[in-house]
Residue frames as a rotation matrix with the C-alpha (Angstrom) as fourth column:
UNK 1
-0.076 -0.633 0.771 26.67
-0.600 -0.588 -0.542 18.56
0.796 -0.504 -0.335 3.42
UNK 2
0.455 0.327 0.828 25.09
-0.878 0.319 0.356 16.31
-0.148 -0.889 0.432 6.05
UNK 3
0.981 -0.094 -0.171 26.40
0.036 0.949 -0.312 13.20
0.192 0.300 0.934 4.26
UNK 4
0.274 -0.959 0.067 29.98
0.054 -0.055 -0.997 14.48
0.960 0.277 0.037 4.45
UNK 5
-0.383 -0.442 0.811 29.80
-0.671 -0.470 -0.573 15.18
0.634 -0.764 -0.116 8.20
UNK 6
0.467 0.763 0.448 27.41
-0.851 0.248 0.464 12.64
0.243 -0.597 0.765 9.68
UNK 7
-0.733 -0.570 0.371 28.31
-0.661 0.725 -0.191 9.59
-0.161 -0.385 -0.909 11.75
UNK 8
-0.665 0.635 0.393 24.77
0.528 0.772 -0.353 8.20
-0.528 -0.027 -0.849 11.49
UNK 9
-0.874 0.456 -0.166 22.14
-0.441 -0.604 0.664 9.01
0.202 0.654 0.729 8.86
UNK 10
-0.647 0.738 0.194 18.42
0.334 0.502 -0.798 8.60
-0.686 -0.451 -0.571 9.73
UNK 11
-0.923 0.300 -0.240 16.41
-0.362 -0.470 0.805 8.85
0.129 0.830 0.542 6.50
UNK 12
-0.164 0.925 0.343 12.69
-0.322 0.279 -0.905 8.33
-0.932 -0.259 0.252 5.88
UNK 13
0.026 0.245 0.969 10.94
0.679 0.707 -0.197 6.72
-0.734 0.663 -0.148 2.91
UNK 14
0.924 0.376 0.061 10.85
0.308 -0.641 -0.703 10.08
-0.225 0.669 -0.708 1.10
UNK 15
0.414 -0.862 -0.291 14.67
-0.710 -0.506 0.489 10.40
-0.569 0.004 -0.822 1.17
UNK 16
0.988 -0.099 -0.123 16.35
-0.021 0.690 -0.723 8.72
0.156 0.717 0.680 -1.82
UNK 17
0.406 -0.892 0.199 19.76
-0.568 -0.076 0.820 7.48
-0.716 -0.446 -0.537 -0.61
UNK 18
0.998 0.027 0.051 21.25
0.027 0.551 -0.834 6.52
-0.050 0.834 0.549 -3.95
UNK 19
0.420 -0.900 0.116 24.76
0.907 0.421 -0.014 5.90
-0.036 0.111 0.993 -5.25
UNK 20
0.095 -0.361 0.928 25.28
0.422 -0.830 -0.366 9.58
0.902 0.426 0.073 -6.09
UNK 21
0.676 0.226 0.701 24.47
-0.460 -0.613 0.642 10.64
0.575 -0.757 -0.311 -2.54
UNK 22
0.949 -0.314 0.016 26.51
0.200 0.641 0.741 7.85
-0.243 -0.700 0.672 -0.95
UNK 23
0.341 -0.867 0.364 29.56
0.809 0.074 -0.583 8.89
0.478 0.493 0.727 -2.98
UNK 24
0.080 -0.250 0.965 29.56
-0.163 -0.958 -0.235 12.11
0.983 -0.138 -0.118 -0.93
UNK 25
0.942 0.286 -0.174 29.59
0.097 0.264 0.960 10.29
0.321 -0.921 0.221 2.43
UNK 26
0.291 -0.856 0.426 32.49
-0.867 -0.425 -0.261 11.08
0.405 -0.293 -0.866 4.73
UNK 27
-0.446 -0.587 -0.676 34.71
-0.239 0.805 -0.543 8.49
0.863 -0.081 -0.499 6.37
UNK 28
-0.882 0.082 0.464 32.77
-0.467 -0.015 -0.884 8.85
-0.066 -0.997 0.051 9.63
UNK 29
0.060 0.992 -0.111 29.46
-0.997 0.065 0.036 7.59
0.043 0.109 0.993 8.21
UNK 30
-0.895 -0.446 0.000 29.05
-0.442 0.886 -0.140 4.06
0.062 -0.126 -0.990 9.51
UNK 31
-0.696 0.707 0.128 25.29
0.566 0.649 -0.509 3.57
-0.443 -0.282 -0.851 9.86
UNK 32
-0.751 0.659 0.036 22.14
-0.469 -0.571 0.674 4.39
0.464 0.489 0.738 7.89
UNK 33
-0.874 0.485 -0.046 19.30
0.336 0.530 -0.779 3.78
-0.353 -0.696 -0.626 10.36
UNK 34
-0.759 0.594 0.266 16.11
0.090 -0.309 0.947 3.96
0.644 0.743 0.181 8.34
UNK 35
-0.800 0.583 0.143 13.07
-0.397 -0.335 -0.854 5.50
-0.450 -0.740 0.500 10.02
UNK 36
0.249 0.902 -0.352 10.59
-0.943 0.144 -0.299 2.89
-0.219 0.407 0.887 8.79
UNK 37
0.496 0.085 0.864 10.21
-0.218 0.976 0.029 -0.68
-0.841 -0.203 0.502 7.62
UNK 38
0.910 -0.071 0.408 11.32
0.398 0.420 -0.816 -0.65
-0.114 0.905 0.410 3.96
UNK 39
0.089 -0.922 -0.376 14.79
0.098 -0.367 0.925 -0.08
-0.991 -0.119 0.058 2.54
UNK 40
0.299 0.090 0.950 13.84
0.898 0.309 -0.312 0.14
-0.322 0.947 0.012 -1.14
UNK 41
0.972 0.042 0.230 14.81
0.121 -0.931 -0.343 3.86
0.200 0.361 -0.911 -1.15
UNK 42
0.508 -0.851 0.135 18.37
-0.628 -0.258 0.734 3.04
-0.590 -0.458 -0.665 -0.04
UNK 43
0.550 -0.458 -0.698 21.14
-0.535 0.448 -0.716 1.68
0.641 0.767 0.002 -2.30
UNK 44
0.864 -0.132 0.485 22.04
-0.384 0.449 0.807 -1.06
-0.325 -0.884 0.337 0.16
UNK 45
0.766 -0.596 0.239 24.65
0.642 0.692 -0.330 -2.65
0.031 0.407 0.913 -2.15
UNK 46
0.261 -0.678 0.687 26.65
0.197 -0.659 -0.726 0.58
0.945 0.325 -0.038 -2.46
UNK 47
0.589 -0.002 0.808 26.37
-0.726 -0.440 0.528 1.20
0.355 -0.898 -0.261 1.28
UNK 48
0.937 -0.226 0.265 27.74
0.056 0.849 0.526 -2.28
-0.344 -0.478 0.808 1.95
UNK 49
0.547 -0.764 0.343 30.65
0.689 0.178 -0.703 -1.69
0.476 0.621 0.623 -0.42
UNK 50
0.079 -0.488 0.869 31.54
-0.182 -0.864 -0.469 1.45
0.980 -0.121 -0.157 1.53
UNK 51
-0.669 -0.386 -0.635 31.38
0.447 0.475 -0.759 -0.38
0.594 -0.791 -0.145 4.86
UNK 52
-0.734 0.509 0.450 28.17
-0.654 -0.708 -0.266 1.37
0.183 -0.489 0.853 5.96
UNK 53
-0.875 0.485 0.003 25.60
0.443 0.801 -0.403 -0.67
-0.198 -0.351 -0.915 7.88
UNK 54
-0.630 0.765 0.135 21.92
-0.499 -0.531 0.685 -0.29
0.595 0.364 0.716 7.01
UNK 55
-0.905 0.395 -0.159 19.19
0.384 0.596 -0.706 -0.95
-0.184 -0.699 -0.691 9.58
UNK 56
-0.523 0.810 0.266 15.42
-0.269 -0.452 0.850 -0.58
0.809 0.373 0.455 9.61
UNK 57
-0.792 0.340 0.507 12.50
-0.519 0.061 -0.852 -0.98
-0.321 -0.938 0.129 12.03
UNK 58
-0.816 0.406 -0.412 10.43
-0.204 0.466 0.861 -3.78
0.541 0.787 -0.297 10.51
UNK 59
-0.580 0.595 -0.557 8.13
0.726 0.688 -0.021 -4.54
0.371 -0.416 -0.830 13.44
UNK 60
-0.860 0.148 -0.489 7.04
0.300 -0.629 -0.717 -1.19
-0.413 -0.763 0.496 14.81
UNK 61
-0.634 0.618 -0.465 4.39
-0.726 -0.682 0.083 -0.38
-0.266 0.391 0.881 12.19
UNK 62
-0.966 0.203 -0.162 2.91
0.108 0.881 0.460 -3.86
0.236 0.427 -0.873 11.74
UNK 63
-0.454 0.843 -0.290 -0.24
0.818 0.264 -0.512 -3.41
-0.355 -0.469 -0.809 13.82
UNK 64
-0.234 0.346 -0.909 -0.80
-0.063 -0.938 -0.341 0.20
-0.970 -0.022 0.241 12.71
UNK 65
-0.766 -0.088 -0.637 -0.52
-0.626 -0.123 0.770 -0.67
-0.146 0.988 0.039 9.01
UNK 66
-0.860 0.495 -0.126 -2.90
0.454 0.854 0.256 -3.59
0.234 0.163 -0.958 9.51
UNK 67
-0.284 0.762 -0.582 -5.36
0.559 -0.362 -0.746 -1.22
-0.779 -0.537 -0.323 11.20
UNK 68
-0.373 0.087 -0.924 -5.12
-0.539 -0.831 0.140 1.16
-0.755 0.550 0.356 8.24
UNK 69
-0.965 0.008 -0.261 -5.67
-0.210 0.571 0.794 -1.75
0.155 0.821 -0.549 5.85
UNK 70
-0.589 0.791 -0.165 -8.86
0.802 0.549 -0.233 -2.74
-0.094 -0.269 -0.958 7.64
UNK 71
-0.242 0.488 -0.838 -10.03
0.158 -0.833 -0.531 0.89
-0.957 -0.261 0.124 7.73
UNK 72
-0.592 -0.033 -0.805 -9.68
-0.728 -0.408 0.551 1.14
-0.347 0.912 0.218 3.94
UNK 73
-0.968 0.203 -0.144 -11.18
0.120 0.887 0.445 -2.31
0.219 0.414 -0.884 3.49
UNK 74
-0.330 0.885 -0.327 -14.32
0.824 0.101 -0.558 -1.11
-0.461 -0.454 -0.763 5.28
UNK 75
-0.293 0.197 -0.935 -14.38
-0.029 -0.980 -0.197 2.46
-0.956 -0.031 0.293 3.97
UNK 76
-0.833 -0.098 -0.545 -14.42
-0.513 -0.233 0.826 1.69
-0.208 0.968 0.144 0.24
UNK 77
-0.794 0.591 -0.144 -17.08
0.408 0.693 0.594 -1.06
0.451 0.413 -0.791 0.01
UNK 78
-0.163 0.760 -0.629 -19.22
0.952 -0.047 -0.303 0.73
-0.260 -0.648 -0.716 2.63
UNK 79
-0.003 0.155 0.988 -18.88
0.739 -0.665 0.106 4.02
0.673 0.731 -0.112 0.71
UNK 80
0.242 0.079 -0.967 -17.97
0.910 -0.364 0.198 6.03
-0.336 -0.928 -0.160 3.80
UNK 81
-0.737 -0.592 -0.328 -16.20
0.437 -0.786 0.436 8.80
-0.516 0.178 0.838 1.86
UNK 82
-0.706 0.542 0.455 -19.18
0.367 -0.270 0.890 9.23
0.606 0.796 -0.008 -0.45
UNK 83
0.297 0.844 -0.446 -21.50
0.846 -0.017 0.532 9.57
0.442 -0.535 -0.720 2.54
UNK 84
-0.053 -0.423 -0.905 -19.20
0.773 -0.591 0.231 12.11
-0.632 -0.687 0.358 4.18
UNK 85
-0.932 -0.321 0.171 -19.01
0.347 -0.645 0.680 14.09
-0.108 0.693 0.712 0.94
UNK 86
-0.239 0.927 0.290 -22.81
0.615 -0.087 0.784 14.17
0.751 0.366 -0.549 0.68
UNK 87
0.464 0.418 -0.781 -23.07
0.885 -0.264 0.384 15.58
-0.046 -0.869 -0.493 4.19
UNK 88
-0.334 -0.705 -0.626 -20.28
0.618 -0.665 0.419 18.14
-0.712 -0.246 0.658 3.72
UNK 89
-0.975 -0.020 0.222 -21.76
0.199 -0.522 0.830 19.33
0.100 0.853 0.512 0.43
UNK 90
-0.619 0.785 -0.025 -25.22
-0.393 -0.338 -0.855 19.47
-0.679 -0.519 0.518 2.05
UNK 91
-0.475 0.437 -0.764 -26.66
-0.758 0.238 0.607 16.96
0.447 0.867 0.218 -0.40
UNK 92
-0.933 0.116 -0.339 -27.75
0.239 0.908 -0.345 14.48
0.268 -0.403 -0.875 2.27
UNK 93
-0.408 0.871 0.276 -31.52
-0.613 -0.485 0.624 14.35
0.677 0.086 0.731 2.51
UNK 94
0.033 0.406 0.913 -31.84
-0.942 0.319 -0.108 11.78
-0.335 -0.857 0.393 5.28
UNK 95
-0.703 -0.359 0.614 -32.03
-0.287 0.933 0.217 8.01
-0.651 -0.023 -0.759 5.31
UNK 96
0.352 0.776 -0.523 -33.59
-0.929 0.220 -0.297 6.05
-0.115 0.591 0.799 2.48
UNK 97
0.769 0.036 0.639 -33.46
-0.207 0.959 0.195 2.27
-0.605 -0.282 0.744 1.99
UNK 98
0.739 -0.436 0.514 -31.18
0.669 0.569 -0.479 2.26
-0.083 0.697 0.712 -1.06
UNK 99
0.883 -0.404 0.240 -29.11
-0.302 -0.878 -0.371 5.44
0.361 0.255 -0.897 -0.65
UNK 100
0.052 -0.983 0.173 -25.33
-0.940 -0.107 -0.323 4.74
0.336 -0.146 -0.931 -0.52
UNK 101
0.884 0.300 0.358 -26.02
-0.406 0.872 0.273 1.04
-0.231 -0.387 0.893 -0.21
UNK 102
-0.021 -0.989 -0.149 -22.58
-0.999 0.014 0.048 -0.52
-0.045 0.150 -0.988 0.23
UNK 103
0.429 0.055 -0.901 -21.30
-0.334 0.937 -0.102 -4.07
0.839 0.345 0.421 0.20
UNK 104
0.868 -0.074 0.491 -20.61
-0.460 0.250 0.852 -6.26
-0.186 -0.965 0.183 3.20
UNK 105
-0.052 -0.938 -0.342 -17.19
-0.896 0.195 -0.398 -7.78
0.441 0.286 -0.851 3.79
UNK 106
-0.167 0.064 0.984 -18.41
-0.707 0.688 -0.165 -10.66
-0.687 -0.723 -0.069 5.98
UNK 107
0.505 0.346 0.791 -18.07
0.106 0.885 -0.454 -13.93
-0.857 0.313 0.410 4.10
UNK 108
0.907 -0.190 -0.375 -15.96
-0.419 -0.328 -0.847 -12.37
0.038 0.925 -0.377 1.33
UNK 109
0.668 -0.742 0.059 -12.68
0.744 0.667 -0.041 -13.84
-0.009 0.071 0.997 0.10
UNK 110
0.847 -0.486 -0.217 -9.66
-0.420 -0.861 0.286 -11.76
-0.326 -0.151 -0.933 1.09
UNK 111
0.727 -0.678 0.105 -6.53
0.602 0.556 -0.573 -12.35
0.330 0.480 0.813 -0.98
UNK 112
0.820 -0.502 -0.274 -3.36
-0.120 -0.620 0.775 -11.18
-0.559 -0.603 -0.569 0.77
UNK 113
0.774 -0.613 0.158 -0.45
0.269 0.092 -0.959 -10.29
0.573 0.785 0.237 -1.48
UNK 114
-0.263 -0.896 0.357 2.56
-0.284 -0.282 -0.916 -10.62
0.922 -0.343 -0.181 0.83
UNK 115
0.755 0.591 -0.285 1.90
0.035 0.397 0.917 -12.88
0.655 -0.702 0.279 3.85
UNK 116
-0.425 -0.901 -0.087 4.65
0.298 -0.049 -0.953 -11.41
0.855 -0.431 0.290 6.05
UNK 117
-0.856 0.040 -0.516 4.20
0.508 -0.131 -0.852 -9.70
-0.102 -0.991 0.092 9.40
UNK 118
-0.744 0.595 -0.303 1.69
-0.543 -0.803 -0.245 -7.15
-0.390 -0.018 0.921 8.13
UNK 119
-0.433 0.583 -0.687 -0.16
-0.603 0.380 0.702 -9.63
0.670 0.718 0.187 5.92
UNK 120
-0.556 0.191 -0.809 -0.58
0.514 0.844 -0.154 -11.99
0.653 -0.502 -0.568 8.87
UNK 121
-0.875 0.247 -0.416 -1.80
0.245 -0.516 -0.821 -9.14
-0.417 -0.820 0.391 11.09
UNK 122
-0.588 0.692 -0.418 -4.37
-0.808 -0.493 0.322 -8.23
0.017 0.527 0.850 8.42
UNK 123
-0.459 0.387 -0.799 -5.45
-0.148 0.854 0.499 -11.88
0.876 0.348 -0.335 8.23
UNK 124
-0.797 0.142 -0.588 -6.07
0.595 0.354 -0.721 -12.01
0.106 -0.924 -0.367 12.00
UNK 125
-0.754 0.529 -0.391 -8.29
-0.267 -0.789 -0.553 -8.93
-0.601 -0.312 0.736 11.82
UNK 126
-0.513 0.557 -0.654 -10.12
-0.814 -0.075 0.575 -10.05
0.271 0.827 0.492 8.71
UNK 127
-0.699 0.238 -0.674 -10.90
0.221 0.969 0.113 -13.44
0.680 -0.070 -0.730 10.20
UNK 128
-0.813 0.402 -0.422 -12.67
0.394 -0.153 -0.906 -11.68
-0.429 -0.903 -0.034 13.07
UNK 129
-0.461 0.655 -0.599 -14.90
-0.713 -0.675 -0.190 -10.04
-0.529 0.339 0.778 10.42
UNK 130
0.279 0.609 0.743 -15.82
-0.093 0.787 -0.610 -13.48
-0.956 0.101 0.276 9.08
UNK 131
0.512 -0.165 -0.843 -13.73
-0.851 -0.234 -0.471 -13.24
-0.120 0.958 -0.260 5.92
UNK 132
0.890 -0.293 0.350 -12.10
0.328 0.944 -0.042 -16.18
-0.318 0.153 0.936 4.15
UNK 133
0.397 -0.837 -0.377 -8.33
-0.573 -0.547 0.610 -15.80
-0.717 -0.026 -0.697 3.85
UNK 134
0.888 -0.145 0.435 -6.60
0.414 0.664 -0.623 -16.74
-0.199 0.733 0.650 0.60
UNK 135
0.172 -0.913 -0.370 -3.07
-0.083 -0.387 0.918 -16.42
-0.982 -0.127 -0.142 -0.71
UNK 136
-0.921 -0.387 0.055 -3.68
0.023 0.087 0.996 -17.11
-0.390 0.918 -0.071 -4.40
UNK 137
-0.366 0.807 0.464 -6.60
0.924 0.375 0.077 -17.54
-0.112 0.457 -0.882 -6.89
UNK 138
-0.915 -0.088 -0.395 -6.80
0.094 -0.996 0.003 -13.87
-0.393 -0.034 0.919 -7.92
UNK 139
-0.788 0.615 -0.018 -9.83
-0.143 -0.155 0.978 -14.48
0.599 0.773 0.210 -10.15
UNK 140
-0.051 0.810 -0.584 -11.95
0.619 0.485 0.619 -15.64
0.784 -0.329 -0.526 -7.18
UNK 141
-0.631 -0.323 -0.705 -10.96
0.775 -0.309 -0.552 -12.95
-0.040 -0.894 0.446 -4.67
UNK 142
0.495 0.856 0.150 -13.39
0.834 -0.516 0.196 -10.26
0.245 0.028 -0.969 -3.48
UNK 143
0.956 -0.282 0.084 -10.82
-0.294 -0.914 0.279 -7.98
-0.002 -0.292 -0.957 -1.83
UNK 144
0.444 -0.887 -0.126 -7.05
0.676 0.424 -0.603 -7.94
0.588 0.183 0.788 -2.45
UNK 145
0.964 -0.245 -0.104 -4.83
-0.086 -0.657 0.749 -6.52
-0.252 -0.713 -0.654 0.29
UNK 146
0.577 -0.815 0.063 -1.35
0.219 0.081 -0.972 -5.55
0.787 0.574 0.225 -0.94
UNK 147
0.940 -0.240 0.242 1.22
-0.300 -0.246 0.921 -6.01
-0.162 -0.939 -0.304 1.85
UNK 148
0.628 -0.750 0.207 4.41
0.773 0.632 -0.056 -7.00
-0.089 0.195 0.977 0.02
UNK 149
0.130 -0.661 -0.739 7.65
0.242 -0.701 0.671 -4.98
-0.962 -0.266 0.069 -0.10
UNK 150
0.903 0.066 -0.425 8.78
-0.359 -0.426 -0.830 -3.02
-0.236 0.902 -0.361 -3.15
UNK 151
-0.072 -0.911 0.407 11.43
-0.008 0.408 0.913 -5.01
-0.997 0.063 -0.037 -5.01
UNK 152
-0.670 -0.183 -0.720 12.29
-0.696 -0.184 0.694 -5.41
-0.259 0.966 -0.004 -8.71
UNK 153
-0.959 0.271 -0.082 10.19
0.228 0.911 0.345 -8.58
0.169 0.312 -0.935 -8.60
UNK 154
-0.279 0.910 -0.305 7.09
0.836 0.074 -0.544 -6.86
-0.473 -0.407 -0.782 -7.23
UNK 155
-0.737 0.009 -0.676 7.16
-0.223 -0.947 0.230 -3.78
-0.638 0.321 0.700 -9.51
UNK 156
-0.279 0.759 -0.588 3.73
-0.960 -0.201 0.195 -3.63
0.030 0.619 0.785 -11.21
UNK 157
-0.971 -0.029 0.236 2.97
-0.074 0.980 -0.183 -7.08
-0.226 -0.195 -0.954 -9.83
UNK 158
-0.021 0.991 0.131 -0.68
0.563 0.120 -0.817 -6.11
-0.826 0.057 -0.561 -10.20
UNK 159
-0.883 -0.346 -0.317 -0.41
-0.093 -0.534 0.840 -5.20
-0.460 0.772 0.439 -13.87
UNK 160
-0.347 0.794 -0.499 -3.10
-0.932 -0.353 0.086 -4.86
-0.108 0.495 0.862 -16.53
UNK 161
-0.394 0.173 -0.903 -3.19
-0.390 0.858 0.334 -8.60
0.833 0.483 -0.270 -17.23
UNK 162
-0.823 0.041 -0.566 -3.62
0.470 0.610 -0.638 -9.56
0.319 -0.791 -0.522 -13.58
UNK 163
-0.801 0.570 -0.182 -6.14
-0.307 -0.653 -0.692 -6.80
-0.513 -0.499 0.698 -12.87
UNK 164
-0.332 0.692 -0.641 -8.28
-0.894 -0.015 0.447 -8.10
0.300 0.721 0.624 -15.74
UNK 165
-0.671 0.058 -0.739 -8.41
0.114 0.993 -0.025 -11.49
0.732 -0.101 -0.673 -13.96
UNK 166
-0.959 0.234 -0.161 -10.29
0.142 -0.095 -0.985 -9.92
-0.245 -0.968 0.058 -11.06
UNK 167
-0.248 0.957 0.150 -14.06
0.969 0.248 0.020 -9.84
-0.018 0.151 -0.988 -10.69
UNK 168
-0.343 0.169 0.924 -15.90
0.326 -0.901 0.285 -6.58
0.881 0.399 0.254 -11.47
UNK 169
0.744 0.652 0.145 -17.18
0.042 -0.262 0.964 -6.62
0.667 -0.711 -0.223 -7.88
UNK 170
0.387 -0.681 -0.622 -13.68
0.900 0.427 0.093 -6.84
0.202 -0.596 0.777 -6.39
UNK 171
0.968 -0.146 0.205 -11.78
-0.194 -0.953 0.235 -4.17
0.161 -0.267 -0.950 -4.46
UNK 172
0.209 -0.956 -0.208 -8.06
0.656 0.294 -0.695 -3.52
0.725 0.009 0.688 -3.98
UNK 173
0.998 -0.050 0.048 -6.48
-0.069 -0.650 0.757 -2.09
-0.007 -0.758 -0.652 -0.81
UNK 174
0.363 -0.932 0.009 -2.81
0.590 0.223 -0.776 -1.05
0.721 0.287 0.630 -0.89
UNK 175
0.981 -0.120 0.154 -0.88
-0.195 -0.625 0.756 -0.01
0.006 -0.772 -0.636 2.23
UNK 176
0.513 -0.845 0.150 2.58
0.688 0.509 0.517 -1.19
-0.513 -0.162 0.843 1.08
UNK 177
-0.538 -0.677 -0.503 4.16
0.113 -0.649 0.752 0.64
-0.835 0.347 0.426 -1.88
UNK 178
0.312 0.740 -0.597 2.48
-0.478 -0.421 -0.771 2.33
-0.821 0.526 0.222 -4.82
UNK 179
-0.303 -0.551 -0.778 4.83
-0.940 0.036 0.340 0.76
-0.159 0.834 -0.528 -7.36
UNK 180
-0.764 0.039 0.644 3.31
-0.050 0.992 -0.120 -2.70
-0.643 -0.124 -0.756 -6.78
UNK 181
0.191 0.910 0.369 0.23
0.599 0.190 -0.778 -1.63
-0.777 0.369 -0.509 -8.80
UNK 182
-0.781 -0.253 0.572 0.16
0.620 -0.427 0.658 -0.30
0.078 0.868 0.491 -12.36
UNK 183
-0.548 0.579 -0.604 -1.87
0.241 -0.582 -0.776 2.80
-0.801 -0.571 0.179 -11.48
UNK 184
-0.636 0.316 -0.704 -2.84
-0.737 -0.517 0.435 3.64
-0.226 0.795 0.562 -15.06
UNK 185
-0.737 0.358 -0.574 -4.20
-0.050 0.818 0.573 0.12
0.674 0.451 -0.585 -15.54
UNK 186
-0.711 0.472 -0.521 -6.00
0.677 0.263 -0.687 0.32
-0.188 -0.841 -0.507 -12.19
UNK 187
-0.595 0.478 -0.646 -7.64
-0.256 -0.875 -0.411 3.63
-0.762 -0.079 0.643 -13.15
UNK 188
-0.697 0.312 -0.645 -8.77
-0.664 0.057 0.746 2.17
0.269 0.948 0.168 -16.48
UNK 189
-0.748 0.397 -0.532 -10.39
0.379 0.913 0.149 -0.85
0.545 -0.090 -0.833 -14.83
UNK 190
-0.618 0.530 -0.580 -12.24
0.547 -0.240 -0.802 1.28
-0.565 -0.813 -0.142 -12.27
UNK 191
-0.603 0.362 -0.711 -13.43
-0.547 -0.836 0.038 3.74
-0.580 0.412 0.702 -14.92
UNK 192
-0.680 0.303 -0.668 -14.66
-0.531 0.425 0.733 0.87
0.506 0.853 -0.128 -17.08
UNK 193
0.240 0.803 0.546 -16.55
-0.968 0.153 0.201 -0.68
0.078 -0.577 0.813 -14.17
UNK 194
0.480 -0.132 -0.867 -14.52
-0.169 0.956 -0.239 -3.89
0.861 0.261 0.437 -14.34
UNK 195
-0.583 -0.486 -0.651 -13.22
0.608 0.272 -0.746 -3.24
0.539 -0.831 0.137 -10.81
UNK 196
0.406 0.889 -0.212 -15.42
0.799 -0.233 0.554 -1.98
0.443 -0.394 -0.805 -7.99
UNK 197
0.880 -0.094 0.465 -12.90
-0.231 -0.941 0.247 0.33
0.415 -0.324 -0.850 -6.32
UNK 198
0.099 -0.916 -0.390 -9.58
0.621 0.363 -0.695 0.83
0.778 -0.173 0.605 -4.53
UNK 199
0.998 0.055 -0.031 -8.44
0.057 -0.567 0.822 2.08
0.027 -0.822 -0.569 -1.13
UNK 200
0.386 -0.911 0.144 -4.93
0.593 0.126 -0.796 3.48
0.707 0.393 0.588 -1.54
UNK 201
0.880 -0.219 -0.422 -2.62
0.293 -0.449 0.844 4.62
-0.374 -0.866 -0.331 1.27
UNK 202
-0.139 -0.980 -0.144 0.38
0.121 -0.162 0.979 4.82
-0.983 0.119 0.141 -1.10
UNK 203
0.884 0.406 -0.234 1.00
-0.131 -0.266 -0.955 6.03
-0.449 0.875 -0.182 -4.65
UNK 204
0.689 -0.588 0.424 3.46
0.723 0.601 -0.340 5.23
-0.055 0.541 0.839 -7.41
UNK 205
-0.161 -0.742 0.651 5.01
0.690 -0.556 -0.463 8.70
0.706 0.374 0.601 -7.69
UNK 206
0.678 0.441 -0.589 4.52
0.735 -0.390 0.555 10.22
0.015 -0.809 -0.588 -4.24
UNK 207
-0.684 0.683 -0.256 3.79
0.178 -0.184 -0.967 12.92
-0.708 -0.706 0.005 -3.30
UNK 208
-0.659 0.479 -0.581 2.10
-0.752 -0.416 0.511 13.23
0.003 0.773 0.634 -6.71
UNK 209
-0.304 0.659 0.688 -1.19
-0.012 0.720 -0.694 11.40
-0.953 -0.219 -0.211 -7.14
UNK 210
-0.882 -0.026 0.470 -2.13
0.445 0.282 0.850 10.04
-0.155 0.959 -0.237 -10.54
UNK 211
-0.742 0.622 -0.250 -4.84
-0.621 -0.778 -0.093 12.40
-0.252 0.086 0.964 -11.97
UNK 212
-0.424 0.599 -0.679 -6.65
-0.430 0.527 0.733 9.40
0.797 0.603 0.034 -13.40
UNK 213
-0.566 0.206 -0.799 -7.09
0.679 0.666 -0.309 8.02
0.468 -0.717 -0.516 -9.88
UNK 214
-0.900 0.257 -0.353 -8.36
0.049 -0.745 -0.665 11.35
-0.434 -0.616 0.658 -8.61
């Protein structure tokens, strides 16, 4: 109903603006102004054919997403969630030398998958933590930060074959789109101990979360 009456549509990433929905657009609809950076949930080609402009806001979330990336990059190796869970479940018995001993990120190799605005913002932060910044050599990377857009070319870019290239001590942080990682393959690698862990801000079939990851 809104499509048939609207002059401007303002969707979010959870709204799928596909060909079926666009076929119901009225003659007045001239702009789809996406509330966010990506446009992978919008059928841009069909919109263009119907003379509808599509805009997004690519710069507004750059620094915030980079902050979230660093938060996950620290939280998973440093086992912050596990420590919080111990306290909440009243299992924490005080400090001991080896309890919840995490891994440092200083001096580690950070591989950035997608060196755009967000990837560069992550690199600036990571360099301040004394990390080495890389853009390839997956087999040598200690932490992979996924910051690329969702496109047909990046679907399951981190697939089973590529995940097996990574070191068993390596971590993955994803703040871009869940579809970039094969979640079933990721869960298998973590369960097998051939990957150290993952910090995920996005999932492949949101709002559902893969039970294997839980």
